[in-house]
C-alpha positions as CSV (number, residue, x, y, z in Angstrom):
1,X,0.0,0.0,0.0
2,X,2.9,2.4,0.8
3,X,4.4,1.8,-2.6
4,X,1.0,2.4,-4.2
5,X,0.6,5.7,-2.4
6,X,4.0,6.8,-3.3
7,X,3.5,5.9,-7.0
8,X,0.1,7.7,-7.3
9,X,1.5,10.8,-5.3
10,X,4.4,11.3,-7.7
11,X,2.0,10.8,-10.7
12,X,-0.3,13.4,-9.3
13,X,2.5,16.0,-8.6
14,X,3.9,15.5,-12.0
15,X,0.5,16.4,-13.5
16,X,0.3,19.8,-11.8
17,X,2.9,21.5,-13.9
18,X,0.5,23.9,-15.5
19,X,-2.8,24.9,-14.0
20,X,-5.6,25.7,-16.5
21,X,-7.7,27.6,-14.1
22,X,-7.0,29.6,-10.8
23,X,-9.6,31.0,-8.5
24,X,-8.9,33.5,-5.6
25,X,-11.3,33.9,-2.7
26,X,-11.2,35.2,0.8
27,X,-12.8,36.8,3.8
28,X,-12.1,39.5,6.3
29,X,-13.7,40.7,9.6
30,X,-13.2,43.0,12.5
31,X,-14.8,42.3,15.9
32,X,-15.2,44.5,19.0
33,X,-16.2,42.6,22.2
34,X,-17.0,44.6,25.4
35,X,-16.5,41.3,27.3
36,X,-19.1,42.3,30.0
37,X,-17.4,43.5,33.2
38,X,-13.9,42.5,31.8
39,X,-11.6,44.5,29.5
40,X,-12.9,45.1,26.1
41,X,-11.0,43.5,23.1
42,X,-10.8,44.0,19.3
43,X,-9.8,41.0,17.1
44,X,-9.1,40.9,13.4
45,X,-9.2,38.1,10.8
46,X,-8.3,37.9,7.2
47,X,-7.9,34.8,5.0
48,X,-7.1,34.0,1.4
49,X,-7.7,30.8,-0.6
50,X,-6.1,30.0,-4.0
51,X,-7.6,27.0,-6.0
52,X,-5.9,25.8,-9.1
53,X,-7.5,23.3,-11.4
54,X,-6.1,21.3,-14.3
55,X,-8.3,18.5,-15.7
56,X,-9.1,16.2,-12.7
57,X,-6.4,17.7,-10.5
58,X,-7.0,20.4,-8.0
59,X,-4.6,22.3,-5.7
60,X,-5.9,24.3,-2.8
61,X,-3.7,26.6,-0.8
62,X,-5.1,28.8,2.1
63,X,-3.5,31.3,4.3
64,X,-4.2,33.5,7.4
65,X,-3.0,37.0,6.5
66,X,-4.1,39.3,9.3
67,X,-0.9,38.9,11.2
68,X,1.7,38.3,8.6
69,X,1.5,35.5,6.0
70,X,0.8,32.1,7.8
71,X,0.0,28.9,5.8
72,X,-3.3,27.3,7.0
73,X,-3.8,24.6,4.4
74,X,-2.3,23.0,1.3
75,X,-4.1,20.1,-0.3
76,X,-3.8,18.3,-3.7
77,X,-6.6,16.0,-5.1
78,X,-6.7,14.1,-8.3
79,X,-9.1,11.7,-9.8
80,X,-8.0,9.0,-12.3
81,X,-11.0,6.9,-13.3
82,X,-12.3,5.2,-10.0
83,X,-9.1,6.1,-8.1
84,X,-8.8,9.3,-6.1
85,X,-5.6,10.5,-4.6
86,X,-5.8,13.2,-1.9
87,X,-2.6,14.7,-0.2
88,X,-2.8,17.0,2.8
89,X,0.6,18.9,2.8
90,X,0.1,21.2,5.7
91,X,1.2,20.2,9.1
92,X,-1.0,22.2,11.5
93,X,0.3,23.5,14.8
94,X,-2.2,22.2,17.3
95,X,-2.7,23.6,20.9
96,X,-1.4,21.2,23.6
97,X,-1.9,23.3,26.7
98,X,-3.8,21.9,29.6
99,X,-6.3,24.8,29.9
100,X,-9.5,22.8,30.4
101,X,-10.3,22.8,26.6
102,X,-9.6,19.1,26.0
103,X,-6.6,19.9,23.8
104,X,-4.4,17.0,22.6
105,X,-1.3,16.3,24.7
106,X,1.1,15.9,21.8
107,X,1.1,17.8,18.6
108,X,1.7,15.2,15.9
109,X,2.2,15.3,12.1
110,X,-1.1,16.1,10.4
111,X,0.2,15.6,6.8
112,X,-1.2,12.5,5.1
113,X,-1.8,10.9,1.7
114,X,-4.9,8.9,0.9
115,X,-5.6,6.6,-2.0
116,X,-9.2,5.5,-2.4
117,X,-11.0,3.2,-4.8
118,X,-14.7,3.8,-5.3
119,X,-16.7,0.8,-6.8
120,X,-20.4,1.3,-7.3
121,X,-22.5,-1.7,-6.4
122,X,-26.1,-1.2,-7.0
123,X,-27.2,2.0,-5.1
124,X,-24.1,1.8,-2.9
125,X,-20.4,2.8,-3.2
126,X,-17.5,1.0,-1.6
127,X,-14.4,2.9,-0.9
128,X,-10.9,1.8,0.6
129,X,-8.3,4.3,2.0
130,X,-4.7,3.8,2.9
131,X,-5.5,3.4,6.6
132,X,-7.4,0.3,5.8
133,X,-10.8,1.8,6.4
134,X,-13.7,0.6,4.3
135,X,-16.5,3.0,3.5
136,X,-19.9,2.0,2.4
137,X,-22.4,4.8,1.4
138,X,-25.5,5.0,-0.5
139,X,-29.1,6.6,-0.5
140,X,-32.0,4.2,0.1
141,X,-35.7,5.4,0.1
142,X,-34.5,9.0,0.7
143,X,-32.1,8.1,3.6
144,X,-28.4,8.6,3.0
145,X,-26.2,6.3,5.1
146,X,-22.4,6.2,5.3
147,X,-20.7,3.3,7.2
148,X,-17.0,3.4,7.9
149,X,-15.5,0.0,9.1
150,X,-12.6,0.7,11.3
151,X,-10.6,-1.6,13.6
152,X,-12.7,-1.6,16.8
153,X,-14.4,1.8,16.1
154,X,-16.9,1.7,13.4
155,X,-18.8,4.8,12.4
156,X,-22.3,5.2,10.9
157,X,-23.6,8.5,9.7
158,X,-27.3,8.7,8.5
159,X,-29.3,11.8,7.1
160,X,-32.8,12.1,5.8
161,X,-35.6,14.7,5.2
162,X,-38.8,13.4,6.5
163,X,-42.1,15.4,6.7
164,X,-40.3,18.7,6.5
165,X,-37.7,17.8,9.0
166,X,-33.9,17.3,8.4
167,X,-32.6,14.6,10.6
168,X,-28.9,13.5,11.1
169,X,-27.5,10.7,13.2
170,X,-24.0,9.6,13.9
171,X,-22.8,6.7,15.9
172,X,-19.0,6.9,16.3
173,X,-17.4,3.9,18.1
174,X,-20.6,3.6,20.2
175,X,-21.1,7.3,21.0
176,X,-24.3,8.6,19.4
177,X,-25.1,12.2,18.5
178,X,-28.2,13.6,16.5
179,X,-29.7,16.8,15.3
180,X,-33.1,17.8,14.0
181,X,-33.9,20.9,11.9
182,X,-37.4,22.2,10.7
183,X,-39.2,25.4,9.9
184,X,-42.3,26.4,11.7
185,X,-44.2,29.6,10.7
186,X,-41.1,31.0,9.0
187,X,-38.8,30.3,12.0
188,X,-35.9,27.9,11.3
189,X,-35.5,25.7,14.5
190,X,-32.6,23.2,15.3
191,X,-32.2,20.8,18.2
192,X,-29.4,18.5,18.9
193,X,-28.5,15.7,21.4
194,X,-26.5,18.2,23.6
195,X,-29.7,20.1,24.3
196,X,-28.8,23.0,22.2
197,X,-31.6,24.9,20.5
198,X,-31.4,27.6,17.8
199,X,-34.2,29.7,16.4
200,X,-33.6,32.0,13.4
201,X,-36.1,34.7,12.4
202,X,-36.4,37.2,9.5
203,X,-35.5,37.4,5.9
204,X,-32.2,37.0,4.1
205,X,-29.9,39.9,5.0
206,X,-31.8,40.9,8.1
207,X,-32.0,38.1,10.7
208,X,-32.3,37.5,14.4
209,X,-30.9,34.2,15.7
210,X,-31.5,33.1,19.3
211,X,-29.5,30.0,20.5
212,X,-29.5,28.2,23.8
213,X,-26.5,26.0,24.7
214,X,-27.0,23.3,27.2
215,X,-24.7,22.7,30.2
216,X,-21.7,20.6,29.5
217,X,-20.4,18.0,32.0
218,X,-16.6,17.7,32.6
219,X,-14.7,15.2,30.6
220,X,-11.9,13.3,32.2
221,X,-8.2,13.2,30.8
222,X,-7.4,10.4,28.4
223,X,-4.1,9.0,27.2
224,X,-4.1,11.4,24.2
225,X,-6.2,14.5,25.4
226,X,-6.2,16.8,28.5
227,X,-9.4,17.0,30.5
228,X,-12.3,19.3,29.5
229,X,-13.8,21.6,32.2
230,X,-17.6,21.7,32.8
231,X,-19.5,24.5,31.4
232,X,-22.9,26.2,32.5
233,X,-25.7,26.7,30.2
234,X,-26.0,30.0,28.4
235,X,-27.9,31.9,25.7
236,X,-26.9,34.1,22.7
237,X,-28.9,36.5,20.6
238,X,-27.4,37.7,17.4
239,X,-28.8,40.3,15.0
240,X,-27.3,40.3,11.5
241,X,-27.8,42.9,8.7
242,X,-26.4,43.1,5.2
243,X,-25.0,46.5,4.3
244,X,-25.0,48.3,1.0
245,X,-21.2,48.5,1.2
246,X,-21.2,44.5,0.7
247,X,-20.3,43.8,4.3
248,X,-22.4,42.1,7.0
249,X,-22.8,43.8,10.4
250,X,-23.6,41.4,13.4
251,X,-24.2,42.2,17.0
252,X,-24.3,39.4,19.4
253,X,-25.2,39.2,23.1
254,X,-24.0,36.3,25.3
255,X,-25.6,35.7,28.6
256,X,-22.7,33.8,30.2
257,X,-20.5,36.9,30.6
258,X,-23.2,39.6,29.7
259,X,-21.1,40.7,26.8
260,X,-21.9,42.4,23.5
261,X,-19.9,41.7,20.4
262,X,-19.9,43.9,17.2
263,X,-18.6,42.2,14.1
264,X,-18.2,43.5,10.5
265,X,-17.3,40.9,7.9
266,X,-16.9,40.7,4.1
267,X,-16.4,37.6,1.9
268,X,-15.2,37.7,-1.7
């Protein structure tokens, strides 16, 4: 398998000598948070993404540019018949601090190369990646199901739209999560297995979104991750308005610290 990965990776890299199409996109935002009784803070964010395409090969390079140029992603993907090669060439720097956020204990190498083979069988598709995982996916009677067979930790994802409700269900190694979304009298409602509820009102470009996040229990430390601190329930209310300048202005109130955040953002 390693030799197969190396062969396809070299083939893919060689095919990207001249990109026939290049697309540039990005986003920028400025946020002011009064932080309730704490000191206020202003934050900035600007990102760029370059996507080059040549035939069945795509290269995507992204960068965070608000505090100097810092690469945030670099991927290469190519399809040759039923074979798909995907290379993640960016090694992310992950937080390893024990600050109650459940961060990993050791920052490993995030780069990887995946070779998958998709073979359609009836309404289902079977894929195999370089980690030895087998993925079976398909849509049956309006229900989309993806089953990933892994050593000791199988994962099943199901999604369906039934009677005006969008339902998703995930079982990952025995741990189940779910979410339900629907629209009632023009209000978009969502509910998930963590007791989070969101209601969005208004028309496109002028909306009010009220969200309630349920309390979180503490999670003990594991061999790979630090512990996660418990969190009390809280509510947010966000008013968003599209401006004639092309930017979007959002004001968000958060009950946990009685704070108000103003954010101006633009995407191009």
